[in-house]
C-alpha positions as CSV (number, residue, x, y, z in Angstrom):
1,M,190.1,25.1,311.1
2,S,193.1,24.9,313.3
3,V,195.1,21.7,313.4
4,N,196.7,20.5,316.6
5,A,200.4,19.9,316.3
6,L,201.5,16.2,316.5
7,P,203.2,15.3,319.8
8,I,207.0,14.9,319.4
9,I,208.5,11.8,320.9
10,D,212.3,12.2,321.5
11,F,213.5,8.6,321.7
12,S,217.1,9.9,322.0
13,A,216.2,11.3,325.4
14,I,215.1,7.9,326.7
15,D,217.9,5.9,328.3
16,F,216.9,2.3,328.1
17,N,220.0,1.3,330.0
18,D,219.2,3.4,333.0
19,L,219.1,0.9,335.9
20,N,217.5,3.4,338.2
21,N,214.5,4.0,336.0
22,Q,211.7,2.1,337.7
23,Y,209.5,2.4,334.7
24,L,211.8,0.1,332.6
25,I,210.4,-3.4,332.6
26,P,211.3,-6.6,330.8
27,I,209.4,-7.7,327.7
28,N,209.1,-11.3,326.4
29,V,207.8,-13.0,323.3
30,S,205.0,-15.4,323.5
31,N,204.9,-18.0,320.7
32,R,201.6,-19.7,319.7
33,H,200.3,-22.0,322.4
34,L,197.2,-23.3,324.1
35,H,195.8,-23.9,327.5
36,V,193.5,-26.9,328.1
37,T,191.0,-28.2,330.6
38,E,191.6,-31.5,332.3
39,E,188.7,-33.0,330.4
40,D,190.2,-32.0,327.0
41,L,193.7,-33.1,328.1
42,E,192.3,-36.6,328.7
43,K,190.5,-36.6,325.3
44,L,193.8,-35.7,323.6
45,F,196.3,-37.8,325.6
46,G,194.3,-40.5,327.4
47,V,192.4,-40.9,330.7
48,G,194.4,-40.0,333.7
49,H,197.1,-38.1,331.7
50,K,198.9,-35.3,333.5
51,L,200.8,-32.4,332.0
52,T,204.6,-32.9,331.9
53,S,206.6,-29.7,332.8
54,I,209.8,-29.2,330.8
55,K,210.4,-25.5,331.6
56,D,209.2,-22.9,334.1
57,L,207.9,-19.7,332.5
58,T,208.4,-16.1,333.7
59,Q,205.1,-16.1,335.6
60,P,205.1,-18.1,338.9
61,G,203.4,-21.5,338.6
62,Q,203.2,-21.4,334.8
63,F,205.2,-23.9,332.8
64,A,205.8,-25.1,329.2
65,C,204.7,-28.7,328.7
66,D,206.2,-31.7,326.8
67,E,202.7,-32.2,325.3
68,M,201.9,-30.8,321.9
69,V,198.9,-31.0,319.6
70,N,198.0,-30.2,316.0
71,I,195.5,-27.3,315.5
72,V,193.2,-27.8,312.5
73,G,191.3,-24.9,310.8
74,P,189.2,-24.5,307.6
75,K,192.3,-23.8,305.5
76,G,195.3,-25.3,307.2
77,I,197.0,-27.1,310.1
78,L,199.5,-25.9,312.7
79,E,201.6,-28.9,313.9
80,K,203.1,-29.5,317.3
81,V,201.7,-26.5,319.1
82,R,202.8,-26.6,322.7
83,I,200.5,-26.7,325.7
84,L,201.2,-24.5,328.7
85,G,200.3,-25.6,332.2
86,P,198.7,-25.9,334.6
87,C,195.2,-26.9,333.3
88,R,192.6,-24.2,333.2
89,P,188.8,-24.0,333.5
90,Q,188.5,-23.3,329.8
91,T,190.5,-24.4,326.8
92,Q,192.1,-21.4,324.9
93,I,194.3,-21.1,321.9
94,E,196.5,-18.1,321.6
95,L,197.8,-17.3,318.1
96,A,199.6,-14.6,316.2
97,Q,197.8,-13.2,313.1
98,T,200.0,-15.1,310.7
99,D,199.0,-18.3,312.5
100,A,195.3,-17.5,312.3
101,R,195.6,-16.7,308.6
102,K,197.3,-20.1,307.9
103,L,194.4,-21.8,309.6
104,G,191.8,-19.7,307.9
105,I,190.4,-18.5,311.2
106,K,189.3,-14.9,311.8
107,A,190.5,-14.7,315.4
108,P,189.7,-11.6,317.3
109,L,192.1,-9.6,319.5
110,R,191.1,-10.4,323.1
111,N,192.5,-10.4,326.6
112,S,193.4,-13.8,327.9
113,G,190.4,-15.6,329.3
114,N,187.9,-13.6,327.2
115,V,186.8,-16.2,324.6
116,E,183.1,-15.9,324.5
117,G,181.9,-15.7,320.9
118,T,185.3,-16.5,319.4
119,P,185.9,-19.0,316.6
120,G,186.6,-22.6,317.3
121,C,188.9,-25.2,315.8
122,V,189.9,-28.9,316.0
123,L,192.6,-30.1,318.3
124,V,194.3,-33.4,317.5
125,G,196.4,-35.3,320.0
126,P,198.0,-38.8,320.0
127,N,194.9,-40.3,321.7
128,G,192.0,-38.4,320.1
129,Y,190.6,-35.0,319.1
130,V,188.6,-32.2,320.5
131,L,186.1,-30.1,318.5
132,L,186.1,-26.6,320.1
133,K,183.1,-24.4,319.4
134,E,185.1,-21.3,320.6
135,G,188.4,-20.5,322.1
136,V,190.8,-19.2,319.4
137,I,192.1,-15.6,320.0
138,L,194.9,-13.2,319.2
139,A,196.1,-12.5,322.7
140,A,196.3,-8.7,323.2
141,P,199.7,-7.5,324.4
142,H,199.6,-7.1,328.1
143,I,201.7,-6.5,331.3
144,H,201.8,-8.7,334.3
145,M,202.7,-6.9,337.5
146,H,203.1,-7.9,341.2
147,T,201.0,-5.9,343.7
148,S,204.2,-4.5,345.1
149,D,205.2,-3.2,341.7
150,G,201.8,-1.7,341.2
151,E,202.1,0.1,344.5
152,R,205.6,1.3,343.7
153,L,204.6,2.6,340.3
154,G,201.2,3.8,341.2
155,I,199.5,1.5,338.7
156,A,196.2,-0.2,339.4
157,D,194.8,-3.5,338.1
158,K,193.4,-3.2,334.5
159,E,194.9,0.3,334.1
160,L,196.0,1.2,330.6
161,V,199.5,2.4,329.8
162,D,201.6,3.2,326.8
163,V,204.8,1.3,326.1
164,Y,207.9,2.6,324.3
165,T,210.4,0.1,322.8
166,S,214.2,0.5,322.2
167,G,216.4,-0.9,319.4
168,K,216.7,-0.1,315.7
169,K,212.9,0.3,315.5
170,H,211.3,2.5,318.0
171,V,207.7,1.4,318.5
172,V,204.9,2.7,320.8
173,F,202.3,0.2,322.0
174,C,199.2,2.2,323.1
175,D,196.6,1.3,325.7
176,I,198.2,-1.8,327.0
177,M,196.4,-3.4,329.9
178,V,198.2,-4.0,333.2
179,R,197.2,-7.0,335.3
180,V,198.2,-6.5,338.9
181,H,198.1,-9.6,341.2
182,A,200.0,-11.0,344.2
183,Q,200.9,-14.1,342.1
184,F,202.3,-12.2,339.1
185,A,205.9,-11.2,338.2
186,L,206.7,-8.0,336.4
187,D,206.8,-8.8,332.7
188,M,205.2,-7.7,329.4
189,H,204.1,-10.2,326.7
190,V,203.8,-9.7,323.0
191,D,203.2,-12.3,320.3
192,T,205.7,-13.2,317.6
193,D,204.2,-11.0,314.9
194,E,204.4,-8.0,317.2
195,A,208.0,-8.8,318.3
196,N,209.2,-9.3,314.7
197,A,207.6,-6.0,313.5
198,A,209.3,-4.1,316.4
199,L,212.5,-6.1,316.3
200,I,212.0,-7.1,319.9
201,S,214.1,-9.9,321.5
202,G,213.0,-11.5,324.7
203,G,214.4,-10.0,327.9
204,Q,215.0,-6.5,326.6
205,K,213.6,-3.5,328.5
206,V,210.7,-1.3,327.5
207,L,209.5,1.9,329.0
208,I,206.0,2.1,330.4
209,V,204.3,5.5,330.5
210,K,201.2,6.3,332.6
211,K,198.4,7.9,330.6
212,N,196.8,11.2,331.6
213,K,193.4,10.6,333.1
């Protein structure tokens, strides 16, 4: 039986400081957070309550909120988890694996918005609580890309790419979904576990590589 040779990745040949390399994109670290519906927001903070923006995020129209809640699972509690705005059609909790283990929840790896059949939890706010039947996920690493960037790089919405990181640890993220939209800004998101394992700091550049079809 013949054995195919493993591919050789020469990281020394990749210049992550090359300002002319259009395939170098910023990567940012997404801490645990949640998105809520207007109905759940009122249950947690009171009737008529509106989200209070304290910081704009990298994606246009998205913002970190002053509002925080406690997340309760079968084995533990995560305190003061921040809500991100604006409100969404469905409440969703995005955790890292270490967060899910602390709660005692077997959260699946999912793309944002895909929460059907996922575990639930209890959200506790200053005005009340919400018992969720589903909505807890490990958010899959992903790339946001404006339509102009997609045209420039030849990458279509929901296309999968590989991503090479720089630094003291060279890591390859395989089969990363790219979301292309006119309201997105070019940016890759990973959770805190992934960032810590790869020694990634927010704002550094990573190299995206188109896969052979």
